[in-house]
Steps between C-alpha positions, in 0.01 A plus 500: 500500500513261203128529431515879525791510257320278250180704524699822461682358198183387326329832572807688378512305175127528435482865605791620291394288200155658518651848538734471202245596228374793707849629570583486130192703407501751787862604490609614156875495561497162677810323369587134479735526797206605718311184399804301607496686832132415552594134451760529774248668729265205447718248684732708715269528806429126493871418478581748778243349738633151430858623541419647840383153600853371439659743740567386856240621747722516806607842618795530729843645553680203341586512133331242279587494130226466242398145423620363166143483374456875552829570325397280206167677465655844533748418224253347254255793513737778386663261255161443335441874484840560339453220247155621395623860482777388269248313287278809495786716379586251225139481387486879499809526280391233255144626467386136509220512754292805572206342683459649851363169626823322398702744707267439796547123460876549475509684831279250682725217386791691652363479854311172464803272563595684819143487626463129420833417664403692812159330521664161442741557788217614728294187433 
């Protein structure tokens, strides 16, 4: 599961980075928020696969709460998304950075800590 998550993450990063110039040219009304969304899409499947590895595999009638590692990972991921969305909104208001690649990087750094924490726990 760890290897699959890493492969999926690398492919997601490389694939979306390669698609960024094409998306900018093909779609005329492609905004900066969509580039940020593509950055989130790059790492989300890899984080999700790793997160599923943290969940208990036993199925039964007894109630088992989520392990602390799964709770930690499921808190860090949305927190990273919220922080990068806030940064995106501030950059939008200030007019400071208008590079689509910077917004893609911003989004990937939002999910990167959650993914690394999850992989670290799984090792």
